[in-house]
C-alpha positions as CSV (number, residue, x, y, z in Angstrom):
1,M,-18.8,14.0,1.4
2,I,-20.2,13.7,5.0
3,I,-17.5,14.5,7.4
4,L,-17.1,13.5,11.1
5,N,-18.0,16.2,13.6
6,A,-17.9,15.7,17.3
7,T,-21.6,16.9,17.5
8,H,-22.9,15.1,14.5
9,P,-26.4,13.8,15.3
10,T,-25.6,10.4,13.7
11,I,-22.9,9.8,16.2
12,K,-25.2,10.6,19.1
13,K,-27.8,8.2,17.9
14,H,-25.5,5.3,16.9
15,R,-22.5,6.2,19.1
16,H,-21.5,2.6,19.7
17,W,-21.8,1.3,16.1
18,I,-19.1,1.3,13.4
19,K,-20.2,0.5,9.9
20,I,-17.7,-0.4,7.2
21,S,-18.7,-1.2,3.6
22,G,-17.0,-1.1,0.3
23,N,-16.4,-2.4,-3.2
24,S,-13.5,-3.3,-5.4
25,E,-14.1,-4.3,-9.1
26,Y,-10.5,-5.2,-9.5
27,Y,-9.7,-7.2,-6.4
28,I,-13.0,-8.7,-5.2
29,H,-15.0,-11.3,-7.1
30,R,-18.1,-13.2,-6.3
31,N,-17.7,-15.7,-3.4
32,D,-14.4,-14.2,-2.2
33,S,-14.0,-14.0,1.6
34,V,-13.5,-10.5,3.0
35,V,-12.1,-10.4,6.5
36,L,-12.3,-7.3,8.7
37,T,-9.8,-7.4,11.6
38,V,-10.6,-5.0,14.5
39,T,-7.8,-4.4,16.9
40,K,-7.9,-2.5,20.3
41,Y,-5.2,-0.5,21.9
42,G,-2.9,-0.6,18.9
43,M,-2.1,-4.2,19.7
44,F,-1.4,-5.3,16.1
45,F,1.2,-7.8,17.3
46,T,-1.0,-10.4,19.0
47,K,-4.0,-12.6,18.4
48,S,-5.9,-12.4,21.6
49,S,-8.9,-10.7,23.2
50,F,-7.5,-7.5,21.6
51,T,-8.3,-8.7,18.1
52,E,-11.6,-9.7,16.6
53,N,-12.3,-10.9,13.0
54,F,-15.5,-10.5,11.1
55,Y,-16.2,-12.5,7.9
56,Y,-18.2,-11.7,4.8
57,I,-18.7,-13.8,1.6
58,S,-19.0,-11.3,-1.2
59,D,-22.0,-11.6,-3.4
60,S,-20.5,-9.5,-6.2
61,N,-17.8,-6.9,-5.7
62,N,-19.1,-5.6,-2.3
63,Y,-18.8,-6.2,1.4
64,H,-20.7,-4.9,4.5
65,F,-19.7,-4.9,8.2
66,R,-21.4,-3.6,11.3
67,F,-20.0,-4.0,14.8
68,K,-20.2,-2.3,18.2
69,S,-17.4,-0.6,20.0
70,N,-17.3,2.1,22.7
71,I,-13.6,3.0,22.0
72,A,-11.6,3.8,18.9
73,V,-10.1,0.8,17.2
74,S,-7.7,0.0,14.3
75,I,-9.1,-1.8,11.3
76,S,-7.7,-3.7,8.4
77,I,-9.4,-5.6,5.6
78,T,-8.0,-8.7,3.9
79,I,-9.4,-10.5,0.8
80,Y,-9.1,-14.2,0.3
81,R,-9.8,-16.4,-2.7
82,N,-9.7,-20.1,-2.4
83,K,-8.0,-19.6,1.0
84,E,-5.1,-17.6,-0.6
85,V,-4.5,-14.0,0.5
86,L,-5.1,-11.6,-2.5
87,T,-4.5,-8.2,-1.0
88,D,-5.2,-5.9,1.9
89,G,-8.4,-3.8,1.3
90,I,-7.0,-1.3,3.8
91,G,-4.1,-1.6,6.2
92,G,-3.9,-1.8,9.9
93,N,-3.1,1.9,10.6
94,F,-6.6,3.1,9.9
95,L,-8.6,4.4,12.8
96,A,-12.3,3.7,13.3
97,E,-14.3,5.6,15.9
98,P,-17.7,4.9,17.3
99,G,-20.3,6.5,15.0
100,D,-18.3,6.0,11.8
101,A,-20.2,4.9,8.8
102,I,-17.6,4.5,6.0
103,R,-17.9,3.5,2.4
104,I,-14.6,2.4,0.8
105,I,-14.5,2.9,-3.0
106,D,-11.5,0.9,-4.1
107,K,-10.3,1.6,-7.6
108,R,-6.8,0.3,-7.2
109,T,-5.1,-1.7,-9.9
110,D,-1.5,-2.9,-10.1
111,S,-0.5,0.5,-11.5
112,R,-2.7,2.6,-9.2
113,A,-1.6,1.7,-5.7
114,Y,-3.5,4.6,-3.9
115,A,-6.7,4.8,-5.8
116,I,-8.9,4.5,-2.7
117,Q,-11.6,7.0,-1.7
118,M,-13.6,7.0,1.5
119,K,-17.1,8.5,1.8
120,G,-19.5,8.8,4.7
121,V,-19.4,9.8,8.4
122,G,-15.8,9.8,9.6
123,S,-14.2,9.4,6.2
124,A,-12.0,12.5,6.3
125,K,-9.3,10.9,8.5
126,Y,-9.1,7.9,6.2
127,N,-8.6,10.0,3.1
128,Y,-6.0,12.1,4.8
129,N,-4.2,9.0,6.0
130,I,-4.1,7.6,2.4
131,H,-2.8,11.0,1.3
132,F,0.0,10.9,3.8
133,T,0.9,7.3,3.0
134,A,1.2,8.2,-0.7
135,Q,3.3,11.2,0.1
136,G,5.6,9.2,2.3
137,N,6.1,6.4,-0.2
138,R,6.9,8.9,-3.1
139,F,9.4,10.6,-0.8
140,K,11.1,7.3,-0.1
141,T,11.1,5.9,-3.7
142,E,11.6,9.1,-5.7
143,R,13.5,11.6,-3.7
144,F,15.6,9.5,-1.4
145,P,15.6,5.9,-2.5
146,K,18.7,5.2,-0.4
147,F,17.0,4.4,3.0
148,A,20.3,4.4,4.9
149,N,21.0,8.0,4.1
150,L,20.5,10.5,6.9
151,D,22.4,13.6,5.6
152,H,21.5,17.2,6.0
153,D,19.5,17.4,2.8
154,K,17.4,14.3,3.7
155,V,16.7,15.5,7.2
156,T,15.7,18.9,6.0
157,A,13.4,17.4,3.4
158,M,11.8,15.1,6.0
159,D,11.2,18.0,8.3
160,S,9.6,20.0,5.5
161,L,7.3,17.1,4.6
162,C,6.2,16.8,8.2
163,N,5.6,20.6,8.5
164,A,3.5,20.5,5.3
165,Q,1.5,17.6,6.7
166,L,0.9,19.3,10.0
167,A,-0.2,22.4,8.2
168,F,-2.6,20.3,6.1
169,I,-4.1,18.8,9.2
170,N,-4.5,22.2,11.0
171,D,-6.2,23.6,7.9
172,R,-8.8,20.8,8.1
173,R,-9.2,20.6,11.9
174,N,-12.9,21.5,11.8
175,K,-13.5,18.3,9.7
176,L,-12.0,16.0,12.3
177,S,-12.9,14.8,15.7
178,P,-10.4,15.8,18.5
179,Y,-9.3,12.2,18.5
180,S,-8.8,12.0,14.7
181,Y,-6.9,15.3,14.8
182,N,-4.4,14.0,17.4
183,Y,-4.1,10.7,15.6
184,L,-3.2,12.3,12.3
185,K,-0.9,14.8,13.9
186,L,0.9,12.1,15.8
187,L,1.1,9.9,12.6
188,A,2.9,12.7,10.8
189,L,5.3,13.5,13.7
190,L,6.1,9.8,14.4
191,S,6.6,9.0,10.7
192,C,9.3,11.7,10.6
193,E,11.1,11.4,13.9
194,G,10.6,7.7,14.3
195,T,12.0,7.0,10.9
196,K,15.1,9.1,11.7
197,Y,15.8,7.1,14.8
198,Q,15.2,3.8,13.0
199,I,17.8,4.8,10.3
200,A,20.3,6.0,13.0
201,N,20.0,2.7,14.8
202,L,20.2,0.4,11.8
203,F,22.9,2.1,9.8
204,F,25.0,4.0,12.3
205,S,25.3,1.2,14.9
206,K,28.9,2.0,16.0
207,K,28.5,5.7,16.7
208,K,26.1,8.5,17.4
209,I,25.3,11.1,14.8
210,D,24.1,14.6,15.6
211,G,21.7,17.1,14.1
212,F,18.9,14.9,12.8
213,Q,16.5,15.3,15.7
214,N,13.8,18.1,15.5
215,D,13.3,19.4,19.0
216,G,10.1,21.1,18.1
217,F,8.6,17.9,16.7
218,Q,9.7,15.9,19.7
219,A,8.1,18.5,22.1
220,Q,4.8,18.1,20.2
221,I,5.0,14.3,20.4
222,N,5.6,14.5,24.2
223,S,2.8,17.0,24.6
224,I,0.3,14.6,22.9
225,I,1.3,11.3,24.5
226,H,1.5,12.8,28.0
227,N,-2.0,14.3,27.7
228,E,-4.5,11.7,28.9
229,N,-7.3,13.5,27.1
230,S,-5.7,13.1,23.7
231,G,-6.9,9.5,23.5
232,M,-3.6,8.3,22.1
233,Q,-3.3,5.4,24.5
234,Y,-4.6,3.3,21.6
235,F,-1.9,4.3,19.2
236,G,0.6,1.5,18.7
237,L,3.2,3.5,16.8
238,I,4.1,5.4,19.9
239,Y,5.8,2.3,21.1
240,N,8.0,2.0,18.1
241,Y,9.1,5.6,18.5
242,I,9.9,5.2,22.2
243,I,11.9,2.0,21.7
244,N,13.9,3.4,18.8
245,K,14.7,6.6,20.7
246,Y,15.8,4.6,23.7
247,R,18.1,2.4,21.6
248,Y,19.7,5.5,20.1
249,D,20.0,7.5,23.3
250,Y,21.7,4.5,25.1
251,K,23.9,3.5,22.2
252,N,27.3,2.3,23.2
253,S,26.2,2.0,26.8
254,T,25.5,-1.1,28.8
255,S,21.8,-0.1,29.2
256,T,20.5,-2.1,26.2
257,N,19.4,-5.3,27.9
258,L,15.7,-6.2,28.4
259,T,15.7,-5.4,32.1
260,D,17.0,-1.9,31.5
261,Q,14.6,-1.3,28.7
262,Y,11.7,-2.5,30.9
263,R,12.7,-0.2,33.7
264,Y,13.0,2.7,31.3
265,L,9.5,2.2,29.9
266,K,8.0,1.7,33.3
267,K,9.6,4.9,34.5
268,I,8.9,7.3,31.6
269,L,5.5,6.2,30.3
270,P,2.5,8.2,31.6
271,S,0.1,6.1,33.6
272,Y,-2.6,5.7,30.9
273,L,0.0,4.4,28.4
274,K,1.9,2.1,30.7
275,Y,-0.3,-1.0,30.6
276,A,-0.6,-1.2,26.8
277,L,3.0,-0.5,25.9
278,L,4.5,-2.6,28.7
279,C,2.3,-5.5,27.5
280,K,3.5,-4.9,24.0
281,F,7.2,-4.9,25.1
282,L,6.8,-8.0,27.3
283,T,4.9,-10.1,24.7
284,E,6.9,-9.4,21.5
285,S,8.9,-12.6,21.9
286,V,9.3,-15.8,23.9
287,N,12.3,-15.2,26.1
288,T,13.1,-16.7,29.5
289,N,14.8,-13.4,30.5
290,L,11.3,-11.9,30.4
291,Y,10.0,-14.1,33.2
292,P,10.9,-11.9,36.2
293,L,9.9,-8.8,34.3
294,I,6.4,-10.2,33.6
295,E,6.1,-11.2,37.3
296,D,6.8,-7.6,38.2
297,A,4.3,-6.2,35.7
298,L,1.6,-8.5,37.1
299,S,2.2,-7.1,40.5
300,F,0.6,-3.8,39.4
301,I,-1.3,-4.5,36.2
302,K,-4.7,-5.7,37.4
303,V,-6.9,-4.7,34.4
304,P,-8.1,-7.3,31.9
305,P,-7.4,-8.0,29.1
306,F,-3.8,-6.9,29.7
307,R,-3.4,-9.1,32.8
308,S,-4.7,-12.2,31.0
309,L,-2.2,-11.6,28.1
310,L,0.7,-11.3,30.5
311,E,-0.4,-14.5,32.4
312,R,-0.2,-16.5,29.2
313,Q,3.1,-14.9,28.3
314,L,4.4,-15.9,31.8
315,D,3.7,-19.5,31.0
316,Y,5.5,-19.3,27.6
317,C,8.6,-17.8,29.2
318,K,9.1,-20.3,32.1
319,P,12.8,-21.1,32.4
320,E,13.8,-24.4,30.8
321,K,10.4,-24.7,29.1
322,M,10.7,-27.2,26.3
323,A,10.3,-25.8,22.8
324,Y,7.5,-26.9,20.5
325,N,8.7,-29.8,18.4
326,F,7.6,-28.6,15.0
327,D,7.7,-30.6,11.8
328,L,8.2,-28.4,8.7
329,P,9.3,-29.0,5.0
330,D,12.3,-27.5,3.4
331,I,12.7,-26.3,-0.1
332,N,13.0,-29.9,-1.4
333,G,10.0,-31.2,0.5
334,V,12.1,-33.0,3.1
335,H,10.6,-32.6,6.6
336,H,12.6,-31.4,9.6
337,R,11.6,-31.7,13.3
338,L,13.2,-29.7,16.0
339,S,14.0,-32.9,17.8
340,D,16.3,-33.8,14.9
341,Y,18.7,-31.2,16.2
342,R,18.9,-32.4,19.8
343,D,22.4,-31.7,21.4
344,T,22.8,-28.8,19.0
345,V,22.2,-25.1,19.5
346,V,19.4,-24.1,17.2
347,V,18.7,-20.5,16.1
348,L,15.3,-20.0,14.6
349,D,14.9,-17.0,12.2
350,F,11.3,-16.2,11.2
351,W,10.8,-14.1,8.0
352,F,8.5,-13.6,4.9
353,T,8.9,-12.4,1.4
354,G,8.7,-8.6,1.2
355,C,10.0,-8.0,4.7
356,G,12.5,-5.2,4.3
357,N,14.0,-5.7,7.8
358,C,14.4,-9.4,7.1
359,R,16.4,-8.5,4.0
360,R,18.6,-6.1,6.0
361,L,19.2,-8.7,8.6
362,R,20.5,-11.3,6.1
363,P,24.1,-10.0,5.6
364,V,24.6,-9.7,9.4
365,M,23.3,-13.3,9.9
366,E,25.7,-14.6,7.2
367,K,28.7,-13.2,9.1
368,I,27.5,-14.7,12.3
369,E,26.7,-18.1,10.7
370,K,30.2,-18.3,9.3
371,Q,31.6,-18.1,12.8
372,Y,29.9,-21.3,13.7
373,L,30.6,-23.5,10.6
374,G,31.7,-26.9,11.8
375,K,30.3,-26.3,15.3
376,K,27.2,-27.8,16.9
377,V,25.0,-24.8,15.9
378,K,22.3,-24.9,13.3
379,F,20.4,-21.9,11.8
380,L,16.8,-22.7,10.7
381,S,15.1,-20.0,8.7
382,I,11.3,-20.3,8.8
383,S,9.3,-18.5,6.2
384,I,5.6,-17.7,6.6
385,D,5.0,-17.4,2.9
386,K,1.8,-19.1,1.9
387,Q,2.9,-19.9,-1.7
388,Y,5.7,-22.4,-2.2
389,V,6.7,-20.9,-5.5
390,Q,7.2,-17.5,-3.7
391,F,9.1,-19.1,-0.9
392,K,11.4,-21.0,-3.3
393,H,12.1,-18.0,-5.4
394,S,13.0,-15.9,-2.3
395,V,15.3,-18.6,-1.0
396,E,17.1,-19.0,-4.3
397,S,17.5,-15.2,-4.7
398,G,19.6,-15.1,-1.6
399,D,17.9,-11.9,-0.4
400,Y,16.5,-13.3,2.9
401,T,18.6,-16.2,4.1
402,A,22.3,-17.0,4.3
403,P,23.8,-19.9,2.2
404,S,24.4,-22.1,5.3
405,S,20.8,-21.7,6.6
406,I,18.3,-24.6,6.5
407,N,15.3,-23.1,4.9
408,L,11.8,-24.2,6.1
409,Y,8.3,-22.9,5.4
410,T,5.0,-23.2,7.1
411,D,3.4,-25.3,4.3
412,A,0.8,-22.7,3.1
413,L,-0.5,-22.1,6.7
414,G,1.4,-18.8,7.1
415,V,0.8,-17.1,10.5
416,E,-1.8,-19.8,11.3
417,A,0.9,-22.4,11.6
418,E,1.4,-23.9,15.1
419,V,5.1,-23.0,15.0
420,I,4.1,-19.3,14.7
421,K,1.5,-19.5,17.4
422,L,3.4,-21.6,20.0
423,F,6.6,-19.6,19.6
424,H,4.5,-16.4,19.9
425,V,6.0,-14.8,16.9
426,N,4.5,-11.4,16.5
427,K,7.0,-9.4,14.4
428,Y,9.5,-10.1,11.6
429,P,12.3,-10.8,11.7
430,T,12.2,-12.7,15.0
431,L,15.2,-14.8,16.3
432,I,14.8,-17.5,19.0
433,V,17.6,-19.6,20.4
434,I,16.9,-23.2,21.4
435,S,19.3,-24.9,23.8
436,P,21.0,-28.3,23.1
437,K,18.4,-29.9,25.5
438,G,15.5,-28.5,23.4
439,S,14.4,-25.8,25.8
440,I,13.6,-22.2,24.9
441,G,16.6,-19.9,25.5
442,S,16.8,-16.2,25.3
443,T,15.8,-13.9,22.5
444,P,18.7,-11.8,21.4
445,I,18.7,-8.1,20.5
446,D,18.2,-7.8,16.8
447,P,21.7,-8.3,15.3
448,R,21.2,-5.3,13.0
449,F,21.4,-3.1,16.1
450,D,24.5,-4.6,17.8
451,S,26.2,-6.6,14.9
452,G,25.3,-9.9,16.6
453,V,26.9,-9.3,20.0
454,S,23.8,-10.3,21.9
455,L,23.2,-13.4,19.8
456,I,26.8,-14.6,20.0
457,S,26.7,-14.1,23.8
458,I,23.7,-16.4,24.0
459,I,25.1,-19.2,21.7
460,D,28.6,-19.4,23.1
461,P,27.9,-20.6,26.7
462,Y,26.0,-23.6,25.3
463,L,29.1,-24.7,23.4
464,K,31.4,-24.9,26.5
C-alpha cells in the first residue's frame, strides 16, 4: 500500500489533482451511471457552488474520476441504474486531499457491509475511516442496541472505544498527513461526545443529567477547532457537535430560539470557522425569523461563495413570501396542491424511509396532531422516497407518519423535486409551517427537543 506523506513526491508534482477510481463486481454493471459528488467546507446540506457532481458511465464494473482542487474536500459516490439509486459507493464523510490517487476495491455484498479496501496515495485515512465506522456500528447494534440509554456502563464503554481509536490514530500518525491526522482524531472525538449530547437532548428533554461528558475529550476538541492551522474549517461535523452541546447547556432556559443560537455561534466560533458554520445554521431551513439574522451576517461576511449562498437564502426568507404551490400525489394517486388548503394552517413534514430521526419524531407528532383534530390545521407528510412501493410500505407500517397525516411523495424525483428545492429542505426531518394565506411561516424547533412547544406556539396564533 502506498500511503500519504506530506513530502511524497507525487503530491508535489500533482498537488492540485485528486484521482478516484474503483470497481464493484456486486454493485456496478455495464452502463450504470456512477456519480462522484465533491463538497467543499463540509457543506453537505446544500446544492450550490459548494457542491460539484462528476458523471461516469461504467464500461464494466469500473469507474474513473480526476478533478482539480487546491483544498481538501468531502466526497461520496452514488450508483444509478435506469435512474434508480442502487447504493452509495462511499459516503459523504470521506476526506480527499490534493495529491490523492485512490483506488476503491469494493467487495461488499448484502451480508458484507464493510468489505471496502482503499489503495494508493492517501488511502490510509479512508481505510481507517471505514474501520471506525464498522466499530461504531457494531458498538450500537451489538453492545448497546438501545440508543436512548446513557447510563454509566454505556458512557464508560463509549469513552473506552474513543480512547482506543485515538491510540490507533496516534500509532499510525506517520502514515497520515497533518490534516488527515486531525480529521480522524476529531472524527473519533465528535462521534463520542457528539452522540452523547444527541442522546441527552432527544431522550432527556425535561431535565439535565450529569456525568456523561468527558472533559479530556472536550478539551481536545476545543484545541483542534480553535487551531487555525488544523485545517478543520472544512469539517461539517463540528457544527452538529456545537449545536447539540448548546441545546443541552441551555436546556430549560429561554435561550433556545434562533436569535440566541445565532448570537452564541457568532460569539464562540473562531474566526476561520465562523463563515462556514454560520452559513450552515442560517440555511438549514426556510424561516422568516431568519431574515434579520441573515441581514446581520451579510454585514460582515464578504467572501464568496458564502455571501452568495446567504443572499439567496435572504430572498427565500422574506416575511410574507408566498409558499411554492406544489402538486404531489398521495398513497392512492390522488394529487394535492398546497392551494387546496388555503385558509388552513399547513404543517409540512419532510421525511424518507430509513431516517431514524424521522421515526423518532413520529410519536411526538401524533400527540401534537391529536390536539388539532377538528380544527383548521392540516399535517402534510412529504416523503422523498423514489420508489412508490417503498413509500407505500413505510406509510402503512405507521413508523414514520401519524394516522391523521396526509401522506404525499415526490413521485420518484426524490431530492430533485421542486418542492424540495424551493422549500430549501436540506435535512430530515424538516418541519415548515404555512400560514392560512399561503405564506411561509416560521420553522419550529424540532419537536423531539421541546415536546412540540415551539410548533404549537407557531400554529396557535393563526387560529385566533
